[in-house]
ROSE-4610 file (N, C-alpha, C; in Angstrom, 1 decimal, always signed):
// ROSE-4610
residu = [X/X/X/X/X/X/X/X/X/X/X/X/X/X/X/X/X/X/X/X/X/X/X/X/X/X/X/X/X/X/X/X/X/X/X/X/X/X/X/X/X/X/X/X/X/X/X/X/X/X/X/X/X/X/X/X/X/X/X/X/X/X/X/X/X/X/X/X/X/X/X/X/X/X/X/X/X/X/X/X/X/X/X/X/X/X/X/X/X/X/X/X/X/X/X/X/X/X/X/X/X/X/X/X/X/X/X/X/X/X/X/X/X/X/X/X/X/X/X/X/X/X/X/X/X/X/X/X/X/X/X/X/X/X/X/X/X/X/X/X/X/X/X/X/X/X/X/X/X/X/X/X/X/X/X/X/X/X/X/X/X/X/X/X/X/X/X/X/X/X/X/X/X/X/X/X/X/X/X/X/X/X/X/X/X/X/X/X/X/X/X/X/X/X/X/X/X/X/X/X/X/X/X/X/X/X/X/X/X/X/X/X/X/X/X/X/X/X/X/X/X/X/X/X/X/X/X/X/X/X/X/X/X/X/X/X/X/X/X/X/X/X/X/X/X/X/X/X/X/X/X/X/X/X/X/X/X/X/X/X/X/X/X/X/X/X/X/X/X/X/X/X/X/X/X/X/X/X/X/X/X/X/X/X/X/X/X/X/X/X/X/X/X/X/X/X/X/X/X/X/X/X/X/X/X/X/X/X/X/X/X/X/X/X/X/X/X/X/X/X/X/X/X/X/X/X/X/X/X/X/X/X/X/X/X/X/X/X/X/X/X/X/X/X/X/X/X/X/X/X/X/X/X/X/X/X/X/X/X/X/X/X/X/X/X/X/X/X/X/X/X/X/X/X/X/X/X/X/X/X/X/X/X/X/X/X/X/X/X/X/X/X/X/X/X/X/X/X/X/X/X/X/X/X/X/X/X/X/X/X/X/X/X/X/X/X/X/X/X/X/X/X/X/X/X/X/X/X/X/X/X/X/X/X/X/X/X/X/X/X/X/X/X/X/X/X/X/X/X/X/X/X/X/X/X/X/X/X/X/X/X/X/X/X/X]
num = [1/1/1/2/2/2/3/3/3/4/4/4/5/5/5/6/6/6/7/7/7/8/8/8/9/9/9/10/10/10/11/11/11/12/12/12/13/13/13/14/14/14/15/15/15/16/16/16/17/17/17/18/18/18/19/19/19/20/20/20/21/21/21/22/22/22/23/23/23/24/24/24/25/25/25/26/26/26/27/27/27/28/28/28/29/29/29/30/30/30/31/31/31/32/32/32/33/33/33/34/34/34/35/35/35/36/36/36/37/37/37/38/38/38/39/39/39/40/40/40/41/41/41/42/42/42/43/43/43/44/44/44/45/45/45/46/46/46/47/47/47/48/48/48/49/49/49/50/50/50/51/51/51/52/52/52/53/53/53/54/54/54/55/55/55/56/56/56/57/57/57/58/58/58/59/59/59/60/60/60/61/61/61/62/62/62/63/63/63/64/64/64/65/65/65/66/66/66/67/67/67/68/68/68/69/69/69/70/70/70/71/71/71/72/72/72/73/73/73/74/74/74/75/75/75/76/76/76/77/77/77/78/78/78/79/79/79/80/80/80/81/81/81/82/82/82/83/83/83/84/84/84/85/85/85/86/86/86/87/87/87/88/88/88/89/89/89/90/90/90/91/91/91/92/92/92/93/93/93/94/94/94/95/95/95/96/96/96/97/97/97/98/98/98/99/99/99/100/100/100/101/101/101/102/102/102/103/103/103/104/104/104/105/105/105/106/106/106/107/107/107/108/108/108/109/109/109/110/110/110/111/111/111/112/112/112/113/113/113/114/114/114/115/115/115/116/116/116/117/117/117/118/118/118/119/119/119/120/120/120/121/121/121/122/122/122/123/123/123/124/124/124/125/125/125/126/126/126/127/127/127/128/128/128/129/129/129/130/130/130/131/131/131/132/132/132/133/133/133/134/134/134/135/135/135/136/136/136/137/137/137/138/138/138/139/139/139/140/140/140/141/141/141/142/142/142/143/143/143/144/144/144/145/145/145/146/146/146/147/147/147/148/148/148/149/149/149/150/150/150/151/151/151/152/152/152/153/153/153/154/154/154/155/155/155]
x = [+66.8/+66.4/+66.6/+65.7/+65.8/+67.0/+67.7/+68.8/+68.5/+67.3/+66.9/+66.8/+66.1/+66.0/+67.3/+68.2/+69.5/+70.3/+70.2/+71.0/+70.4/+69.1/+68.5/+69.0/+69.0/+69.4/+70.9/+71.7/+73.1/+73.3/+72.6/+72.7/+72.2/+71.1/+70.5/+71.5/+72.1/+73.0/+74.2/+74.8/+76.0/+75.6/+74.5/+74.0/+73.9/+73.3/+73.1/+74.5/+75.3/+76.7/+77.4/+77.4/+78.1/+77.6/+76.3/+75.7/+75.7/+75.7/+75.5/+76.9/+77.9/+79.2/+80.3/+81.0/+82.2/+83.3/+84.6/+85.7/+86.8/+87.5/+88.7/+89.7/+90.9/+92.0/+92.0/+92.0/+92.0/+93.4/+94.4/+95.8/+96.4/+95.6/+96.2/+96.5/+96.4/+96.6/+95.4/+94.3/+93.0/+92.1/+91.2/+90.1/+88.9/+88.2/+87.0/+85.9/+84.7/+83.6/+82.7/+81.9/+80.8/+79.7/+78.5/+77.3/+76.6/+76.3/+75.6/+74.4/+73.4/+72.3/+72.2/+71.3/+71.2/+70.8/+70.3/+69.8/+70.5/+71.4/+72.0/+73.4/+74.3/+75.6/+75.8/+76.4/+76.7/+78.2/+78.8/+80.3/+80.5/+81.4/+81.8/+83.0/+83.0/+84.1/+84.6/+85.8/+86.3/+87.5/+87.7/+88.9/+89.6/+90.9/+91.8/+92.9/+92.9/+93.9/+93.5/+94.4/+94.2/+93.7/+92.6/+92.0/+92.8/+93.8/+94.6/+95.5/+95.6/+96.3/+95.4/+95.3/+94.4/+94.6/+95.8/+96.0/+95.2/+94.7/+93.9/+92.4/+92.1/+90.7/+90.6/+89.7/+89.6/+88.2/+88.2/+86.9/+86.9/+85.7/+85.6/+85.8/+85.7/+86.0/+86.5/+87.7/+88.3/+89.2/+88.8/+87.7/+86.4/+85.3/+83.9/+83.5/+83.4/+83.0/+81.5/+81.0/+79.6/+79.3/+78.6/+78.4/+77.6/+77.9/+77.3/+75.8/+75.1/+73.7/+73.0/+73.8/+73.2/+73.1/+71.9/+71.7/+71.0/+71.2/+70.5/+70.7/+71.9/+72.3/+72.5/+71.9/+72.1/+73.3/+74.3/+75.5/+75.4/+75.4/+75.3/+76.7/+77.2/+78.5/+78.2/+78.6/+78.4/+79.7/+79.8/+81.0/+80.8/+81.7/+81.6/+82.3/+83.0/+83.8/+83.1/+82.8/+82.2/+83.1/+82.5/+83.3/+83.5/+83.0/+83.2/+81.8/+81.7/+80.5/+80.9/+80.0/+80.2/+80.2/+81.0/+80.8/+79.4/+78.6/+77.3/+77.2/+76.2/+75.9/+75.7/+76.2/+76.8/+78.3/+78.9/+80.4/+81.0/+80.3/+80.8/+81.5/+81.0/+81.6/+81.7/+82.9/+83.2/+84.0/+83.7/+84.5/+85.3/+86.6/+87.4/+88.6/+88.9/+90.0/+89.6/+90.4/+90.1/+90.4/+89.6/+88.5/+87.3/+86.7/+85.5/+84.3/+83.3/+82.2/+81.3/+80.4/+79.4/+78.6/+78.0/+77.3/+76.2/+75.5/+74.4/+74.7/+76.0/+76.4/+76.2/+76.6/+76.4/+75.6/+74.4/+73.4/+72.8/+71.9/+71.1/+71.9/+72.9/+73.7/+72.8/+72.9/+72.2/+73.1/+73.1/+73.9/+73.0/+73.3/+72.6/+73.6/+74.5/+75.5/+76.5/+76.4/+77.4/+77.0/+75.9/+75.5/+75.5/+75.9/+75.9/+75.5/+74.7/+74.3/+74.3/+74.6/+74.5/+73.8/+73.3/+72.8/+73.7/+74.1/+75.0/+74.2/+74.2/+73.5/+74.2/+75.5/+76.3/+76.0/+76.3/+76.0/+77.2/+78.3/+79.4/+79.2/+79.6/+79.5/+80.8/+81.9/+83.2/+83.7/+84.5/+85.0/+85.6/+85.1/+85.6/+85.7/+86.9/+87.1/+87.0/+86.3/+86.1/+86.6/+87.7/+88.1/+87.2/+86.9/+86.1/+86.8/+86.5/+87.1/+86.0/+86.5/+85.7/+86.1/+85.0/+85.3/+84.6/+85.3/+84.8/+85.2/+84.6/+85.0/+84.8/+85.5/+85.3/+84.0/+83.5/+82.2/+82.3/+83.5/+83.7/+83.8/+83.7/+83.7/+85.1/+86.1/+87.5/+87.5/+88.0/+88.0/+89.1/+88.9/+89.8/+90.6/+91.6/+92.3/+91.3/+91.6/+90.7/+91.2/+90.3/+90.6/+90.1/+90.8/+90.4/+90.3/+89.3/+89.1/+88.4/+88.0/+87.3/+86.2/+85.3/+84.2/+84.5/+84.3/+84.6/+83.2/+82.7/+81.4/+81.6/+80.6/+80.6/+81.5/+81.7/+82.6/+82.0]
y = [+166.0/+165.8/+167.1/+167.5/+168.7/+168.7/+169.8/+169.8/+169.3/+169.7/+169.2/+167.7/+167.1/+165.7/+165.0/+165.5/+164.9/+165.0/+166.1/+166.3/+165.3/+165.1/+164.1/+162.7/+162.4/+161.0/+160.8/+161.8/+161.6/+161.4/+162.2/+162.1/+160.7/+160.2/+158.9/+157.8/+157.9/+156.9/+156.8/+158.0/+158.0/+157.5/+157.8/+157.3/+155.8/+155.3/+153.8/+153.1/+153.6/+153.0/+153.0/+154.2/+154.3/+153.4/+153.2/+152.4/+151.0/+150.5/+149.1/+148.4/+149.0/+148.3/+149.2/+149.1/+149.8/+148.8/+149.3/+148.3/+148.9/+147.9/+148.3/+147.2/+147.6/+146.5/+145.9/+144.6/+143.9/+143.7/+144.2/+144.1/+142.8/+142.0/+140.7/+140.7/+141.9/+142.1/+141.8/+141.5/+141.3/+142.4/+142.7/+143.7/+143.0/+143.3/+142.7/+143.8/+143.3/+144.3/+144.0/+145.1/+144.9/+145.7/+145.4/+146.1/+146.8/+148.1/+148.9/+149.6/+149.8/+150.6/+151.7/+152.7/+153.7/+153.1/+151.8/+151.3/+150.0/+149.4/+148.1/+148.0/+147.4/+147.0/+145.5/+144.9/+143.4/+143.3/+142.7/+142.5/+141.0/+140.6/+139.1/+138.9/+137.8/+137.4/+136.0/+135.9/+134.6/+134.2/+132.9/+132.3/+131.4/+131.7/+130.9/+130.3/+129.0/+128.4/+128.3/+128.4/+128.2/+129.6/+129.5/+130.7/+131.2/+130.5/+131.0/+132.2/+132.4/+133.6/+134.6/+135.8/+136.8/+137.2/+137.0/+137.4/+136.4/+135.3/+134.4/+134.7/+135.7/+136.1/+137.4/+137.4/+138.5/+139.1/+140.4/+141.2/+141.8/+141.8/+142.2/+143.7/+144.5/+145.9/+146.4/+147.0/+147.5/+148.7/+149.9/+150.2/+150.3/+150.0/+150.1/+151.6/+152.3/+153.7/+153.8/+154.5/+154.8/+156.3/+156.6/+158.0/+158.7/+160.0/+160.8/+160.7/+160.7/+160.7/+159.3/+158.3/+156.9/+156.7/+157.0/+156.8/+155.5/+154.9/+153.6/+152.5/+152.4/+151.5/+150.1/+149.1/+147.7/+147.2/+146.7/+146.1/+144.6/+143.8/+142.3/+141.8/+141.0/+140.3/+138.8/+138.3/+136.9/+136.2/+135.0/+134.2/+133.4/+133.4/+132.7/+131.4/+131.0/+129.8/+128.8/+127.6/+126.6/+126.2/+125.7/+125.3/+126.3/+127.5/+128.6/+129.3/+129.8/+130.6/+131.7/+132.6/+133.8/+133.3/+134.0/+133.9/+134.6/+134.1/+134.6/+136.1/+136.8/+138.2/+138.4/+139.5/+140.6/+140.6/+139.4/+139.3/+139.0/+138.8/+138.5/+139.7/+140.9/+142.1/+143.0/+143.4/+144.2/+145.4/+146.6/+147.8/+148.0/+147.8/+147.8/+148.8/+149.3/+150.2/+151.6/+152.5/+153.9/+154.4/+155.4/+156.0/+155.1/+154.9/+154.1/+154.9/+154.2/+154.9/+155.3/+156.3/+156.6/+155.4/+155.3/+154.1/+153.6/+154.6/+154.2/+154.2/+154.2/+154.2/+152.9/+151.8/+150.4/+149.6/+149.2/+148.6/+147.4/+146.7/+145.6/+144.5/+143.9/+142.8/+141.5/+140.8/+139.5/+138.6/+137.3/+136.3/+135.2/+134.5/+133.3/+132.4/+131.8/+130.9/+131.6/+131.6/+132.3/+133.7/+134.3/+135.7/+136.4/+137.7/+138.6/+140.0/+140.7/+142.1/+143.0/+144.3/+145.4/+146.5/+147.5/+148.7/+149.8/+150.6/+151.7/+153.0/+153.7/+155.0/+156.1/+156.0/+156.8/+158.3/+158.7/+160.1/+161.1/+160.6/+161.4/+162.4/+163.6/+164.6/+164.7/+164.2/+164.2/+162.8/+162.3/+161.0/+160.6/+159.5/+159.0/+157.5/+156.9/+155.5/+154.8/+153.7/+152.9/+151.5/+151.0/+149.7/+148.7/+147.6/+146.6/+145.2/+144.4/+143.1/+142.1/+141.2/+140.1/+138.8/+138.2/+137.0/+135.8/+135.0/+133.8/+132.5/+131.4/+130.2/+129.1/+128.0/+126.8/+126.2/+125.3/+124.6/+123.8/+123.4/+122.7/+123.6/+124.9/+125.8/+126.4/+125.9/+126.5/+127.9/+128.8/+130.2/+130.5/+131.4/+131.9/+133.1/+133.5/+134.8/+135.9/+137.0/+138.2/+139.0/+139.4/+140.3/+141.7/+142.7/+144.1/+145.1/+144.9/+145.9/+147.2/+148.1/+149.3/+149.7/+150.5/+151.2/+152.7/+153.4/+154.8/+155.5/+156.0/+156.7/+158.1/+158.7/+160.1/+160.4/+159.3/+159.4/+160.3]
z = [+50.5/+51.8/+52.6/+53.5/+54.2/+55.1/+55.4/+56.3/+57.7/+58.2/+59.5/+59.6/+58.6/+58.5/+58.4/+57.5/+57.4/+58.6/+59.3/+60.6/+61.6/+61.7/+62.6/+62.3/+61.0/+60.6/+61.0/+60.8/+61.2/+62.7/+63.5/+64.9/+65.4/+64.9/+65.2/+64.8/+63.6/+63.2/+64.1/+64.4/+65.3/+66.7/+67.2/+68.5/+68.5/+67.5/+67.4/+67.3/+66.5/+66.3/+67.6/+68.3/+69.6/+70.7/+70.7/+71.8/+71.6/+70.3/+70.1/+70.1/+69.7/+69.7/+69.9/+71.0/+71.3/+71.5/+71.2/+71.3/+72.2/+72.7/+73.5/+73.4/+73.6/+73.6/+75.0/+75.1/+76.3/+76.9/+76.2/+76.7/+76.2/+75.5/+75.0/+73.5/+72.9/+71.5/+70.7/+71.3/+70.6/+70.9/+70.0/+70.3/+70.6/+71.7/+72.1/+72.2/+72.0/+71.9/+73.1/+73.4/+74.4/+73.9/+74.4/+73.9/+75.0/+74.8/+75.7/+75.1/+75.9/+75.5/+76.6/+76.5/+77.6/+78.9/+78.9/+80.2/+80.6/+79.7/+80.0/+79.3/+80.0/+79.4/+79.7/+78.7/+78.8/+78.8/+79.8/+79.9/+80.0/+79.1/+79.1/+79.9/+80.7/+81.5/+81.1/+80.7/+80.3/+81.1/+81.2/+82.0/+81.0/+80.8/+80.0/+80.8/+80.9/+81.7/+83.2/+84.1/+85.5/+86.1/+86.8/+87.4/+88.6/+89.1/+90.2/+89.8/+88.5/+88.0/+87.5/+88.1/+87.6/+86.2/+85.6/+84.2/+83.3/+83.8/+83.0/+83.1/+83.8/+83.9/+83.1/+82.0/+81.1/+81.1/+81.1/+81.0/+79.6/+79.0/+77.6/+77.4/+78.5/+78.4/+79.7/+79.7/+80.9/+80.5/+81.0/+81.8/+81.0/+81.7/+81.1/+81.2/+80.1/+80.1/+80.2/+81.2/+81.3/+81.1/+80.0/+79.7/+80.8/+81.0/+82.0/+82.1/+80.9/+80.8/+81.1/+81.3/+81.5/+83.0/+83.6/+85.0/+85.2/+86.4/+86.8/+85.7/+85.2/+84.2/+84.8/+84.2/+84.7/+83.9/+84.7/+84.1/+84.3/+83.2/+83.3/+83.0/+83.9/+83.7/+83.5/+82.4/+82.0/+81.8/+82.6/+82.5/+81.2/+80.3/+79.0/+79.0/+80.1/+80.2/+81.1/+80.7/+81.5/+82.6/+83.7/+84.9/+85.9/+85.7/+86.6/+87.0/+88.2/+88.6/+89.5/+89.7/+90.6/+92.0/+92.8/+94.3/+94.5/+95.4/+95.6/+96.0/+95.4/+95.7/+97.2/+97.8/+97.1/+96.9/+97.0/+97.0/+95.7/+94.6/+93.3/+92.7/+92.9/+92.5/+93.7/+94.0/+95.2/+94.9/+95.5/+95.3/+96.6/+96.5/+97.7/+97.6/+96.4/+96.2/+96.0/+96.7/+96.6/+95.2/+94.7/+95.4/+95.4/+96.6/+96.7/+96.2/+95.6/+95.1/+96.2/+96.0/+97.1/+97.4/+98.6/+99.0/+98.1/+97.4/+96.6/+95.1/+94.8/+93.4/+92.6/+93.3/+92.7/+93.7/+93.2/+94.1/+93.4/+94.2/+93.7/+93.1/+93.7/+93.1/+93.1/+92.0/+91.8/+91.1/+91.5/+90.8/+90.4/+89.3/+88.9/+88.2/+89.0/+88.4/+87.6/+86.3/+85.5/+85.1/+85.6/+85.4/+86.7/+86.6/+87.8/+87.3/+88.0/+87.6/+88.8/+88.5/+89.4/+88.7/+89.5/+89.0/+89.3/+88.3/+88.4/+88.4/+89.5/+89.5/+88.6/+88.5/+87.6/+87.9/+89.1/+89.6/+89.3/+88.7/+88.5/+87.3/+87.4/+86.3/+85.5/+86.1/+85.4/+85.5/+84.5/+84.5/+85.8/+86.4/+87.7/+87.6/+87.8/+87.7/+89.1/+89.1/+90.3/+89.9/+90.7/+90.5/+91.2/+90.6/+91.3/+91.2/+92.2/+92.2/+91.7/+90.8/+90.3/+91.2/+91.8/+92.6/+91.9/+91.4/+90.7/+91.5/+91.2/+91.8/+90.8/+90.9/+90.1/+90.5/+89.6/+90.0/+91.3/+91.6/+92.9/+94.1/+93.9/+95.0/+95.3/+94.6/+94.8/+94.3/+95.2/+94.8/+93.7/+92.8/+91.9/+92.4/+91.7/+92.0/+91.7/+92.4/+92.2/+91.0/+90.1/+89.0/+89.4/+89.0/+89.4/+88.2/+87.3/+86.3/+86.9/+86.0/+86.5/+85.6/+86.3/+85.6/+85.7/+84.5/+84.5/+84.3/+85.4/+85.4/+85.0/+84.4/+84.0/+82.8/+82.0/+80.8/+79.7]
């Protein structure tokens, strides 16, 4: 095989492995995966036990690393536990802790019961973490505790 073709094959393989499955420790002793492509990331949200305790609300990747080159990335947050839903957009995901993102960094929030998505402009050129609040509610409308994971843009 020609060196140029071999080098291209190695680069493509590494890119596919890096984009399709990345892992992080959730702090619970287990390793959870998330899937990202250059235009979309899927993040799973689970609730174990009573949602009045933020420790019982888990996010599959925290912090969520968004590579510098991924602009206008759609981030999908999916609740994996029945009996819970998002607080209606734009309040299901909120950025309230400093450093606050620029006004146009996270836009177009949408919710659909157990799914919520936002668009991440990802304008940072150096790694910058933004804490966000997850606002869930039980099916009966009772609010859950607020969970505060982060997104690291410009990673």
